[in-house]
N, C-alpha and C positions, 0 to 999 in steps of 0.2 A: 289069140289062144282062148280067150274067154268069150268068143263069139257064140259058141254053142251052149253055154250055160244059161239056163233060164231060171232066174231066182223068183221064188214065190213071194218075196217081200214079207209083210207081216203075217201072211197066212201060215207060214211054217212055225211062227212063235205062238200063235193063239192056242194051239193044242196043248201047250205047256200049262196054261192057266186052268186050274181045277175050279169047279163051281164054288168051292169053299173060299178060294182066293178071290174070285170075282165078287162074291158076297161081302167079304171083308173089306175089299177096296171101295165098294159102293157105300158101305157103312162108314168108312173113314172119311170119304168125301162129304157125306151128309153131316157128320159130326163137325167137320171144319166150317160148314156154312152156318152152324148155330151161333147165335149172338147172346152175350150175357146181358141181362136187364141192367140198364144204367141206374145209378142212384141219383135221385133228384134232390136238390137242396130246397130248404123251406121257402125261400123267396120265390123260386120257380113254381112251387106248389100253390102259393098264395096267388100268384099271377094267373095260373091256370084256373083256379077257382073263380077269380074275378071274370075271366073270359067266358067260362062256362055259364055263370050266372047272367052275364050280359047277353050272351047268345040265346039263352033260354027265354029271357024276358022280351027280347026284340024279335025273336023268330028268325034270326040271321043264319045263313049257312056257315058251317064250320069245317075246317080241315083238321082232323086229329091224327096224330101218330100214336099207334097203339102197339104194345108189345104182346104178341100172342104166339105161342108154340115156338119159342126161341127165335122169333123174327120180328122185325119192325114192319108194320103195315100202315099205309096211309088210307084214311077213310074220309069221305066228304058226305055231308048230309045236314039235316036239321035236328037239333036236340029237342026231343019231345018231353023228357022228364029226367030229373036227377033225384033219386031216392034210394035209401037203404044201401049206400055204397056203390050204386050202379048208375051209369049214364045210359039212357035209352035214346037211340039215334034212328031217324028215318032216312034210309039210304036206298035209292033206286027201288022204290015201291016195296021195301021190306024193312022190318024193324030189327035193329041190332041192339044187343045189350053188352056193355063193357064195364068191367070193374074199374072203380076209380083208381086203384093202385096200378092198373095196367096202362093207363093213359100217360104218355110221355110228353106230349105237347099239344096245345090247342091254338088254332089260328082262326080268327073270324074273317070270313071272306066278304 
């Protein structure tokens, strides 16, 4: 009996979505991906300071985890300077600048 019925699947339901609904759903998904900046304890901050100083003096590569725009990012490069609350990093032929309070972890490679 249902041999002659051709269902359009999801095509018939997409016309129900108004542009405002699509925009709201995209915004909701973007908000769910946002991460809160974690609080770091004093011992971890002291250890990161030691690693930053060691990497700066030895010229070693570092892998830093940086909190930027509600996301954690991994960055690898050489520290060129640490001054006035910022860390300057040479990464793939470009210079990057990160605030010290945005750095979550430092690892010497």
